PyMOL Python script that loads the backbone (N, CA, C, O; Angstrom):
from pymol import cmd

cmd.read_pdbstr("""\
ATOM      1  N   UNK A   1     -12.490  -9.456   3.894  1.00  0.00           N
ATOM      2  CA  UNK A   1     -11.459  -8.565   3.403  1.00  0.00           C
ATOM      3  C   UNK A   1     -11.230  -7.461   4.437  1.00  0.00           C
ATOM      4  O   UNK A   1     -12.159  -7.028   5.119  1.00  0.00           O
ATOM      5  N   UNK A   2     -10.014  -7.029   4.536  1.00  0.00           N
ATOM      6  CA  UNK A   2      -9.627  -5.970   5.463  1.00  0.00           C
ATOM      7  C   UNK A   2     -10.208  -4.638   4.981  1.00  0.00           C
ATOM      8  O   UNK A   2     -10.200  -4.350   3.784  1.00  0.00           O
ATOM      9  N   UNK A   3     -10.707  -3.837   5.907  1.00  0.00           N
ATOM     10  CA  UNK A   3     -11.154  -2.491   5.586  1.00  0.00           C
ATOM     11  C   UNK A   3      -9.927  -1.583   5.578  1.00  0.00           C
ATOM     12  O   UNK A   3      -9.446  -1.173   6.635  1.00  0.00           O
ATOM     13  N   UNK A   4      -9.430  -1.275   4.402  1.00  0.00           N
ATOM     14  CA  UNK A   4      -8.181  -0.526   4.292  1.00  0.00           C
ATOM     15  C   UNK A   4      -8.271   0.850   4.933  1.00  0.00           C
ATOM     16  O   UNK A   4      -7.242   1.406   5.318  1.00  0.00           O
ATOM     17  N   UNK A   5      -9.458   1.415   5.060  1.00  0.00           N
ATOM     18  CA  UNK A   5      -9.620   2.750   5.647  1.00  0.00           C
ATOM     19  C   UNK A   5      -9.230   2.785   7.122  1.00  0.00           C
ATOM     20  O   UNK A   5      -9.009   3.860   7.679  1.00  0.00           O
ATOM     21  N   UNK A   6      -9.146   1.638   7.747  1.00  0.00           N
ATOM     22  CA  UNK A   6      -8.700   1.567   9.137  1.00  0.00           C
ATOM     23  C   UNK A   6      -7.175   1.612   9.240  1.00  0.00           C
ATOM     24  O   UNK A   6      -6.636   1.812  10.328  1.00  0.00           O
ATOM     25  N   UNK A   7      -6.480   1.429   8.127  1.00  0.00           N
ATOM     26  CA  UNK A   7      -5.025   1.299   8.135  1.00  0.00           C
ATOM     27  C   UNK A   7      -4.286   2.304   7.261  1.00  0.00           C
ATOM     28  O   UNK A   7      -3.096   2.543   7.464  1.00  0.00           O
ATOM     29  N   UNK A   8      -4.980   2.895   6.291  1.00  0.00           N
ATOM     30  CA  UNK A   8      -4.333   3.751   5.298  1.00  0.00           C
ATOM     31  C   UNK A   8      -5.068   5.081   5.215  1.00  0.00           C
ATOM     32  O   UNK A   8      -6.298   5.130   5.239  1.00  0.00           O
ATOM     33  N   UNK A   9      -4.297   6.156   5.118  1.00  0.00           N
ATOM     34  CA  UNK A   9      -4.909   7.461   4.904  1.00  0.00           C
ATOM     35  C   UNK A   9      -3.972   8.343   4.093  1.00  0.00           C
ATOM     36  O   UNK A   9      -2.821   7.992   3.834  1.00  0.00           O
ATOM     37  N   UNK A  10      -4.488   9.472   3.709  1.00  0.00           N
ATOM     38  CA  UNK A  10      -3.721  10.432   2.936  1.00  0.00           C
ATOM     39  C   UNK A  10      -3.831  11.787   3.615  1.00  0.00           C
ATOM     40  O   UNK A  10      -4.922  12.225   3.978  1.00  0.00           O
ATOM     41  N   UNK A  11      -2.687  12.447   3.784  1.00  0.00           N
ATOM     42  CA  UNK A  11      -2.628  13.759   4.423  1.00  0.00           C
ATOM     43  C   UNK A  11      -1.676  14.613   3.605  1.00  0.00           C
ATOM     44  O   UNK A  11      -0.517  14.236   3.429  1.00  0.00           O
ATOM     45  N   UNK A  12      -2.129  15.748   3.101  1.00  0.00           N
ATOM     46  CA  UNK A  12      -1.251  16.586   2.280  1.00  0.00           C
ATOM     47  C   UNK A  12       0.051  16.984   2.984  1.00  0.00           C
ATOM     48  O   UNK A  12       1.030  17.324   2.320  1.00  0.00           O
ATOM     49  N   UNK A  13       0.070  16.945   4.305  1.00  0.00           N
ATOM     50  CA  UNK A  13       1.275  17.316   5.057  1.00  0.00           C
ATOM     51  C   UNK A  13       2.258  16.157   5.200  1.00  0.00           C
ATOM     52  O   UNK A  13       3.364  16.343   5.708  1.00  0.00           O
ATOM     53  N   UNK A  14       1.863  14.955   4.753  1.00  0.00           N
ATOM     54  CA  UNK A  14       2.726  13.774   4.866  1.00  0.00           C
ATOM     55  C   UNK A  14       2.975  13.217   3.472  1.00  0.00           C
ATOM     56  O   UNK A  14       2.036  12.838   2.772  1.00  0.00           O
ATOM     57  N   UNK A  15       4.223  13.167   3.074  1.00  0.00           N
ATOM     58  CA  UNK A  15       4.636  12.626   1.764  1.00  0.00           C
ATOM     59  C   UNK A  15       3.805  13.189   0.613  1.00  0.00           C
ATOM     60  O   UNK A  15       3.427  12.467  -0.310  1.00  0.00           O
ATOM     61  N   UNK A  16       3.530  14.496   0.685  1.00  0.00           N
ATOM     62  CA  UNK A  16       2.779  15.185  -0.373  1.00  0.00           C
ATOM     63  C   UNK A  16       1.416  14.574  -0.646  1.00  0.00           C
ATOM     64  O   UNK A  16       0.906  14.656  -1.763  1.00  0.00           O
ATOM     65  N   UNK A  17       0.821  13.960   0.377  1.00  0.00           N
ATOM     66  CA  UNK A  17      -0.517  13.412   0.233  1.00  0.00           C
ATOM     67  C   UNK A  17      -0.588  11.991  -0.279  1.00  0.00           C
ATOM     68  O   UNK A  17      -1.679  11.471  -0.511  1.00  0.00           O
ATOM     69  N   UNK A  18       0.570  11.346  -0.461  1.00  0.00           N
ATOM     70  CA  UNK A  18       0.538   9.950  -0.895  1.00  0.00           C
ATOM     71  C   UNK A  18      -0.139   9.112   0.188  1.00  0.00           C
ATOM     72  O   UNK A  18      -0.010   9.428   1.371  1.00  0.00           O
ATOM     73  N   UNK A  19      -0.850   8.059  -0.182  1.00  0.00           N
ATOM     74  CA  UNK A  19      -1.453   7.193   0.839  1.00  0.00           C
ATOM     75  C   UNK A  19      -0.360   6.480   1.635  1.00  0.00           C
ATOM     76  O   UNK A  19       0.570   5.906   1.070  1.00  0.00           O
ATOM     77  N   UNK A  20      -0.497   6.533   2.961  1.00  0.00           N
ATOM     78  CA  UNK A  20       0.483   5.930   3.867  1.00  0.00           C
ATOM     79  C   UNK A  20      -0.225   5.084   4.909  1.00  0.00           C
ATOM     80  O   UNK A  20      -1.427   5.220   5.138  1.00  0.00           O
ATOM     81  N   UNK A  21       0.554   4.202   5.540  1.00  0.00           N
ATOM     82  CA  UNK A  21       0.066   3.443   6.686  1.00  0.00           C
ATOM     83  C   UNK A  21      -0.149   4.442   7.815  1.00  0.00           C
ATOM     84  O   UNK A  21       0.756   5.215   8.128  1.00  0.00           O
ATOM     85  N   UNK A  22      -1.305   4.444   8.419  1.00  0.00           N
ATOM     86  CA  UNK A  22      -1.635   5.389   9.486  1.00  0.00           C
ATOM     87  C   UNK A  22      -0.579   5.312  10.588  1.00  0.00           C
ATOM     88  O   UNK A  22      -0.184   4.233  11.031  1.00  0.00           O
ATOM     89  N   UNK A  23      -0.140   6.494  11.012  1.00  0.00           N
ATOM     90  CA  UNK A  23       0.850   6.588  12.082  1.00  0.00           C
ATOM     91  C   UNK A  23       2.284   6.423  11.630  1.00  0.00           C
ATOM     92  O   UNK A  23       3.198   6.395  12.454  1.00  0.00           O
ATOM     93  N   UNK A  24       2.491   6.313  10.313  1.00  0.00           N
ATOM     94  CA  UNK A  24       3.840   6.148   9.774  1.00  0.00           C
ATOM     95  C   UNK A  24       4.009   7.063   8.562  1.00  0.00           C
ATOM     96  O   UNK A  24       3.075   7.739   8.130  1.00  0.00           O
ATOM     97  N   UNK A  25       5.210   7.059   8.040  1.00  0.00           N
ATOM     98  CA  UNK A  25       5.487   7.708   6.758  1.00  0.00           C
ATOM     99  C   UNK A  25       5.792   6.633   5.709  1.00  0.00           C
ATOM    100  O   UNK A  25       6.466   6.898   4.713  1.00  0.00           O
ATOM    101  N   UNK A  26       5.294   5.431   5.944  1.00  0.00           N
ATOM    102  CA  UNK A  26       5.506   4.317   5.031  1.00  0.00           C
ATOM    103  C   UNK A  26       4.347   4.302   4.035  1.00  0.00           C
ATOM    104  O   UNK A  26       3.190   4.092   4.400  1.00  0.00           O
ATOM    105  N   UNK A  27       4.691   4.529   2.778  1.00  0.00           N
ATOM    106  CA  UNK A  27       3.648   4.668   1.757  1.00  0.00           C
ATOM    107  C   UNK A  27       3.194   3.316   1.203  1.00  0.00           C
ATOM    108  O   UNK A  27       3.915   2.318   1.238  1.00  0.00           O
ATOM    109  N   UNK A  28       1.976   3.337   0.698  1.00  0.00           N
ATOM    110  CA  UNK A  28       1.441   2.180  -0.026  1.00  0.00           C
ATOM    111  C   UNK A  28       2.371   1.859  -1.187  1.00  0.00           C
ATOM    112  O   UNK A  28       2.656   0.694  -1.468  1.00  0.00           O
ATOM    113  N   UNK A  29       2.833   2.892  -1.848  1.00  0.00           N
ATOM    114  CA  UNK A  29       3.745   2.728  -2.982  1.00  0.00           C
ATOM    115  C   UNK A  29       5.006   1.962  -2.580  1.00  0.00           C
ATOM    116  O   UNK A  29       5.444   1.078  -3.316  1.00  0.00           O
ATOM    117  N   UNK A  30       5.594   2.282  -1.430  1.00  0.00           N
ATOM    118  CA  UNK A  30       6.798   1.590  -0.973  1.00  0.00           C
ATOM    119  C   UNK A  30       6.518   0.110  -0.740  1.00  0.00           C
ATOM    120  O   UNK A  30       7.298  -0.745  -1.159  1.00  0.00           O
ATOM    121  N   UNK A  31       5.420  -0.192  -0.079  1.00  0.00           N
ATOM    122  CA  UNK A  31       5.084  -1.601   0.193  1.00  0.00           C
ATOM    123  C   UNK A  31       4.915  -2.359  -1.124  1.00  0.00           C
ATOM    124  O   UNK A  31       5.432  -3.467  -1.272  1.00  0.00           O
ATOM    125  N   UNK A  32       4.197  -1.769  -2.075  1.00  0.00           N
ATOM    126  CA  UNK A  32       4.012  -2.433  -3.372  1.00  0.00           C
ATOM    127  C   UNK A  32       5.337  -2.598  -4.108  1.00  0.00           C
ATOM    128  O   UNK A  32       5.577  -3.624  -4.746  1.00  0.00           O
ATOM    129  N   UNK A  33       6.186  -1.593  -4.018  1.00  0.00           N
ATOM    130  CA  UNK A  33       7.504  -1.675  -4.661  1.00  0.00           C
ATOM    131  C   UNK A  33       8.338  -2.806  -4.074  1.00  0.00           C
ATOM    132  O   UNK A  33       8.971  -3.565  -4.809  1.00  0.00           O
ATOM    133  N   UNK A  34       8.338  -2.916  -2.750  1.00  0.00           N
ATOM    134  CA  UNK A  34       9.103  -3.987  -2.106  1.00  0.00           C
ATOM    135  C   UNK A  34       8.572  -5.356  -2.517  1.00  0.00           C
ATOM    136  O   UNK A  34       9.350  -6.263  -2.811  1.00  0.00           O
ATOM    137  N   UNK A  35       7.257  -5.505  -2.538  1.00  0.00           N
ATOM    138  CA  UNK A  35       6.667  -6.786  -2.953  1.00  0.00           C
ATOM    139  C   UNK A  35       7.003  -7.096  -4.410  1.00  0.00           C
ATOM    140  O   UNK A  35       7.282  -8.245  -4.753  1.00  0.00           O
ATOM    141  N   UNK A  36       6.976  -6.074  -5.264  1.00  0.00           N
ATOM    142  CA  UNK A  36       7.310  -6.272  -6.678  1.00  0.00           C
ATOM    143  C   UNK A  36       8.765  -6.676  -6.861  1.00  0.00           C
ATOM    144  O   UNK A  36       9.107  -7.369  -7.819  1.00  0.00           O
ATOM    145  N   UNK A  37       9.628  -6.237  -5.932  1.00  0.00           N
ATOM    146  CA  UNK A  37      11.047  -6.598  -5.997  1.00  0.00           C
ATOM    147  C   UNK A  37      11.319  -7.976  -5.403  1.00  0.00           C
ATOM    148  O   UNK A  37      12.461  -8.436  -5.397  1.00  0.00           O
ATOM    149  N   UNK A  38      10.271  -8.636  -4.901  1.00  0.00           N
ATOM    150  CA  UNK A  38      10.438  -9.990  -4.401  1.00  0.00           C
ATOM    151  C   UNK A  38      10.511 -10.119  -2.893  1.00  0.00           C
ATOM    152  O   UNK A  38      10.723 -11.217  -2.380  1.00  0.00           O
ATOM    153  N   UNK A  39      10.340  -9.021  -2.172  1.00  0.00           N
ATOM    154  CA  UNK A  39      10.328  -9.114  -0.712  1.00  0.00           C
ATOM    155  C   UNK A  39       9.109  -9.915  -0.274  1.00  0.00           C
ATOM    156  O   UNK A  39       8.052  -9.845  -0.900  1.00  0.00           O
ATOM    157  N   UNK A  40       9.264 -10.668   0.794  1.00  0.00           N
ATOM    158  CA  UNK A  40       8.133 -11.383   1.378  1.00  0.00           C
ATOM    159  C   UNK A  40       7.495 -10.497   2.442  1.00  0.00           C
ATOM    160  O   UNK A  40       8.081  -9.503   2.871  1.00  0.00           O
ATOM    161  N   UNK A  41       6.294 -10.865   2.860  1.00  0.00           N
ATOM    162  CA  UNK A  41       5.643 -10.145   3.955  1.00  0.00           C
ATOM    163  C   UNK A  41       6.535 -10.146   5.188  1.00  0.00           C
ATOM    164  O   UNK A  41       6.646  -9.137   5.884  1.00  0.00           O
ATOM    165  N   UNK A  42       7.163 -11.270   5.451  1.00  0.00           N
ATOM    166  CA  UNK A  42       8.016 -11.405   6.630  1.00  0.00           C
ATOM    167  C   UNK A  42       9.206 -10.460   6.555  1.00  0.00           C
ATOM    168  O   UNK A  42       9.595  -9.875   7.566  1.00  0.00           O
ATOM    169  N   UNK A  43       9.790 -10.303   5.370  1.00  0.00           N
ATOM    170  CA  UNK A  43      10.931  -9.398   5.205  1.00  0.00           C
ATOM    171  C   UNK A  43      10.503  -7.949   5.473  1.00  0.00           C
ATOM    172  O   UNK A  43      11.227  -7.186   6.112  1.00  0.00           O
ATOM    173  N   UNK A  44       9.323  -7.586   4.977  1.00  0.00           N
ATOM    174  CA  UNK A  44       8.821  -6.228   5.192  1.00  0.00           C
ATOM    175  C   UNK A  44       8.578  -5.983   6.672  1.00  0.00           C
ATOM    176  O   UNK A  44       8.980  -4.949   7.204  1.00  0.00           O
ATOM    177  N   UNK A  45       7.927  -6.918   7.336  1.00  0.00           N
ATOM    178  CA  UNK A  45       7.616  -6.772   8.759  1.00  0.00           C
ATOM    179  C   UNK A  45       8.894  -6.713   9.594  1.00  0.00           C
ATOM    180  O   UNK A  45       8.969  -5.962  10.567  1.00  0.00           O
ATOM    181  N   UNK A  46       9.882  -7.494   9.220  1.00  0.00           N
ATOM    182  CA  UNK A  46      11.160  -7.477   9.943  1.00  0.00           C
ATOM    183  C   UNK A  46      11.887  -6.141   9.749  1.00  0.00           C
ATOM    184  O   UNK A  46      12.479  -5.614  10.690  1.00  0.00           O
ATOM    185  N   UNK A  47      11.840  -5.599   8.536  1.00  0.00           N
ATOM    186  CA  UNK A  47      12.538  -4.353   8.241  1.00  0.00           C
ATOM    187  C   UNK A  47      11.778  -3.121   8.726  1.00  0.00           C
ATOM    188  O   UNK A  47      12.381  -2.086   9.012  1.00  0.00           O
ATOM    189  N   UNK A  48      10.475  -3.233   8.814  1.00  0.00           N
ATOM    190  CA  UNK A  48       9.618  -2.123   9.247  1.00  0.00           C
ATOM    191  C   UNK A  48       8.721  -2.619  10.377  1.00  0.00           C
ATOM    192  O   UNK A  48       7.583  -3.019  10.131  1.00  0.00           O
ATOM    193  N   UNK A  49       9.216  -2.598  11.605  1.00  0.00           N
ATOM    194  CA  UNK A  49       8.499  -3.204  12.738  1.00  0.00           C
ATOM    195  C   UNK A  49       7.106  -2.637  13.003  1.00  0.00           C
ATOM    196  O   UNK A  49       6.303  -3.280  13.679  1.00  0.00           O
ATOM    197  N   UNK A  50       6.808  -1.454  12.489  1.00  0.00           N
ATOM    198  CA  UNK A  50       5.473  -0.888  12.690  1.00  0.00           C
ATOM    199  C   UNK A  50       4.433  -1.531  11.763  1.00  0.00           C
ATOM    200  O   UNK A  50       3.230  -1.354  11.956  1.00  0.00           O
ATOM    201  N   UNK A  51       4.898  -2.266  10.771  1.00  0.00           N
ATOM    202  CA  UNK A  51       4.006  -2.898   9.801  1.00  0.00           C
ATOM    203  C   UNK A  51       3.582  -4.273  10.308  1.00  0.00           C
ATOM    204  O   UNK A  51       4.391  -5.042  10.827  1.00  0.00           O
ATOM    205  N   UNK A  52       2.298  -4.562  10.144  1.00  0.00           N
ATOM    206  CA  UNK A  52       1.741  -5.857  10.536  1.00  0.00           C
ATOM    207  C   UNK A  52       1.189  -6.555   9.294  1.00  0.00           C
ATOM    208  O   UNK A  52       1.059  -5.930   8.241  1.00  0.00           O
ATOM    209  N   UNK A  53       0.866  -7.831   9.404  1.00  0.00           N
ATOM    210  CA  UNK A  53       0.237  -8.501   8.259  1.00  0.00           C
ATOM    211  C   UNK A  53      -1.063  -7.808   7.817  1.00  0.00           C
ATOM    212  O   UNK A  53      -1.390  -7.798   6.630  1.00  0.00           O
ATOM    213  N   UNK A  54      -1.796  -7.232   8.772  1.00  0.00           N
ATOM    214  CA  UNK A  54      -3.038  -6.536   8.430  1.00  0.00           C
ATOM    215  C   UNK A  54      -2.752  -5.294   7.579  1.00  0.00           C
ATOM    216  O   UNK A  54      -3.526  -4.959   6.682  1.00  0.00           O
ATOM    217  N   UNK A  55      -1.637  -4.616   7.866  1.00  0.00           N
ATOM    218  CA  UNK A  55      -1.265  -3.460   7.053  1.00  0.00           C
ATOM    219  C   UNK A  55      -1.020  -3.883   5.603  1.00  0.00           C
ATOM    220  O   UNK A  55      -1.448  -3.201   4.672  1.00  0.00           O
ATOM    221  N   UNK A  56      -0.342  -4.987   5.422  1.00  0.00           N
ATOM    222  CA  UNK A  56      -0.044  -5.451   4.066  1.00  0.00           C
ATOM    223  C   UNK A  56      -1.328  -5.865   3.358  1.00  0.00           C
ATOM    224  O   UNK A  56      -1.489  -5.592   2.169  1.00  0.00           O
ATOM    225  N   UNK A  57      -2.234  -6.513   4.062  1.00  0.00           N
ATOM    226  CA  UNK A  57      -3.540  -6.839   3.471  1.00  0.00           C
ATOM    227  C   UNK A  57      -4.287  -5.570   3.093  1.00  0.00           C
ATOM    228  O   UNK A  57      -4.948  -5.517   2.056  1.00  0.00           O
ATOM    229  N   UNK A  58      -4.181  -4.548   3.937  1.00  0.00           N
ATOM    230  CA  UNK A  58      -4.846  -3.276   3.655  1.00  0.00           C
ATOM    231  C   UNK A  58      -4.281  -2.626   2.398  1.00  0.00           C
ATOM    232  O   UNK A  58      -5.023  -2.007   1.635  1.00  0.00           O
ATOM    233  N   UNK A  59      -2.976  -2.760   2.174  1.00  0.00           N
ATOM    234  CA  UNK A  59      -2.364  -2.232   0.953  1.00  0.00           C
ATOM    235  C   UNK A  59      -3.003  -2.893  -0.270  1.00  0.00           C
ATOM    236  O   UNK A  59      -3.318  -2.212  -1.246  1.00  0.00           O
ATOM    237  N   UNK A  60      -3.191  -4.191  -0.225  1.00  0.00           N
ATOM    238  CA  UNK A  60      -3.827  -4.892  -1.348  1.00  0.00           C
ATOM    239  C   UNK A  60      -5.288  -4.471  -1.507  1.00  0.00           C
ATOM    240  O   UNK A  60      -5.755  -4.282  -2.631  1.00  0.00           O
ATOM    241  N   UNK A  61      -6.007  -4.323  -0.409  1.00  0.00           N
ATOM    242  CA  UNK A  61      -7.411  -3.904  -0.477  1.00  0.00           C
ATOM    243  C   UNK A  61      -7.522  -2.494  -1.043  1.00  0.00           C
ATOM    244  O   UNK A  61      -8.404  -2.211  -1.853  1.00  0.00           O
ATOM    245  N   UNK A  62      -6.619  -1.607  -0.612  1.00  0.00           N
ATOM    246  CA  UNK A  62      -6.601  -0.233  -1.133  1.00  0.00           C
ATOM    247  C   UNK A  62      -6.325  -0.250  -2.637  1.00  0.00           C
ATOM    248  O   UNK A  62      -6.998   0.439  -3.404  1.00  0.00           O
ATOM    249  N   UNK A  63      -5.346  -1.026  -3.048  1.00  0.00           N
ATOM    250  CA  UNK A  63      -4.989  -1.105  -4.463  1.00  0.00           C
ATOM    251  C   UNK A  63      -6.149  -1.656  -5.283  1.00  0.00           C
ATOM    252  O   UNK A  63      -6.447  -1.152  -6.366  1.00  0.00           O
ATOM    253  N   UNK A  64      -6.793  -2.680  -4.767  1.00  0.00           N
ATOM    254  CA  UNK A  64      -7.950  -3.265  -5.457  1.00  0.00           C
ATOM    255  C   UNK A  64      -9.043  -2.224  -5.636  1.00  0.00           C
ATOM    256  O   UNK A  64      -9.594  -2.090  -6.728  1.00  0.00           O
ATOM    257  N   UNK A  65      -9.364  -1.488  -4.579  1.00  0.00           N
ATOM    258  CA  UNK A  65     -10.391  -0.460  -4.678  1.00  0.00           C
ATOM    259  C   UNK A  65      -9.974   0.661  -5.620  1.00  0.00           C
ATOM    260  O   UNK A  65     -10.819   1.245  -6.299  1.00  0.00           O
ATOM    261  N   UNK A  66      -8.698   0.965  -5.668  1.00  0.00           N
ATOM    262  CA  UNK A  66      -8.200   2.042  -6.519  1.00  0.00           C
ATOM    263  C   UNK A  66      -8.332   1.723  -8.004  1.00  0.00           C
ATOM    264  O   UNK A  66      -8.575   2.618  -8.813  1.00  0.00           O
ATOM    265  N   UNK A  67      -8.176   0.466  -8.358  1.00  0.00           N
ATOM    266  CA  UNK A  67      -8.228   0.102  -9.781  1.00  0.00           C
ATOM    267  C   UNK A  67      -9.559  -0.526 -10.194  1.00  0.00           C
ATOM    268  O   UNK A  67      -9.786  -0.777 -11.377  1.00  0.00           O
ATOM    269  N   UNK A  68     -10.408  -0.771  -9.255  1.00  0.00           N
ATOM    270  CA  UNK A  68     -11.651  -1.491  -9.539  1.00  0.00           C
ATOM    271  C   UNK A  68     -12.505  -0.833 -10.618  1.00  0.00           C
ATOM    272  O   UNK A  68     -13.050  -1.528 -11.475  1.00  0.00           O
ATOM    273  N   UNK A  69     -12.629   0.462 -10.591  1.00  0.00           N
ATOM    274  CA  UNK A  69     -13.507   1.142 -11.543  1.00  0.00           C
ATOM    275  C   UNK A  69     -12.758   1.863 -12.654  1.00  0.00           C
ATOM    276  O   UNK A  69     -13.365   2.561 -13.466  1.00  0.00           O
ATOM    277  N   UNK A  70     -11.447   1.696 -12.690  1.00  0.00           N
ATOM    278  CA  UNK A  70     -10.670   2.308 -13.758  1.00  0.00           C
ATOM    279  C   UNK A  70     -10.832   1.507 -15.043  1.00  0.00           C
ATOM    280  O   UNK A  70     -11.104   0.307 -15.016  1.00  0.00           O
ATOM    281  N   UNK A  71     -10.661   2.185 -16.153  1.00  0.00           N
ATOM    282  CA  UNK A  71     -10.664   1.511 -17.444  1.00  0.00           C
ATOM    283  C   UNK A  71      -9.226   1.389 -17.908  1.00  0.00           C
ATOM    284  O   UNK A  71      -8.417   2.301 -17.738  1.00  0.00           O
ATOM    285  N   UNK A  72      -8.934   0.263 -18.485  1.00  0.00           N
ATOM    286  CA  UNK A  72      -7.583   0.017 -18.976  1.00  0.00           C
ATOM    287  C   UNK A  72      -7.639  -0.245 -20.467  1.00  0.00           C
ATOM    288  O   UNK A  72      -8.529  -0.929 -20.973  1.00  0.00           O
ATOM    289  N   UNK A  73      -6.678   0.310 -21.141  1.00  0.00           N
ATOM    290  CA  UNK A  73      -6.606   0.154 -22.578  1.00  0.00           C
ATOM    291  C   UNK A  73      -5.296  -0.515 -22.937  1.00  0.00           C
ATOM    292  O   UNK A  73      -4.268  -0.235 -22.322  1.00  0.00           O
ATOM    293  N   UNK A  74      -5.318  -1.389 -23.918  1.00  0.00           N
ATOM    294  CA  UNK A  74      -4.083  -2.074 -24.297  1.00  0.00           C
ATOM    295  C   UNK A  74      -3.023  -1.085 -24.757  1.00  0.00           C
ATOM    296  O   UNK A  74      -3.316  -0.097 -25.431  1.00  0.00           O
ATOM    297  N   UNK A  75      -1.811  -1.372 -24.384  1.00  0.00           N
ATOM    298  CA  UNK A  75      -0.670  -0.563 -24.818  1.00  0.00           C
ATOM    299  C   UNK A  75      -0.122  -1.209 -26.076  1.00  0.00           C
ATOM    300  O   UNK A  75       0.249  -2.382 -26.074  1.00  0.00           O
ATOM    301  N   UNK A  76      -0.075  -0.453 -27.123  1.00  0.00           N
ATOM    302  CA  UNK A  76       0.459  -0.986 -28.369  1.00  0.00           C
ATOM    303  C   UNK A  76       1.944  -0.712 -28.419  1.00  0.00           C
ATOM    304  O   UNK A  76       2.404   0.405 -28.181  1.00  0.00           O
ATOM    305  N   UNK A  77       2.681  -1.759 -28.736  1.00  0.00           N
ATOM    306  CA  UNK A  77       4.139  -1.621 -28.792  1.00  0.00           C
ATOM    307  C   UNK A  77       4.631  -1.725 -30.198  1.00  0.00           C
ATOM    308  O   UNK A  77       5.835  -1.633 -30.439  1.00  0.00           O
TER     309      UNK A  77
END
""", "prot")
cmd.dss("prot")
cmd.show_as("cartoon", "prot")
cmd.util.cbc("prot")
cmd.orient("prot")
C-alpha cells in the first residue's frame, strides 16, 4: 500500500487546512468528488497533469486511514 504521508499533507495556509496533494492546491476532497462523479484515473491525470497514479492511490490510503477507527451508526430514514 502507498504511504499517503509521502503525497498528502495539510497546511492551515492552504485551502484552510484541507488535506491536499503535496506541492499543489488539489484537495483529497476534489479527487474523491471527481471519482464519485465517474471520472477515471486517466481523466483526472489528463486534466491535472501534476497528479500521478501514486497520488490517486495515496488519496485512497488516506481515506482508508481516516475512516478506519471511526464508528458508524445507521441512519434511520
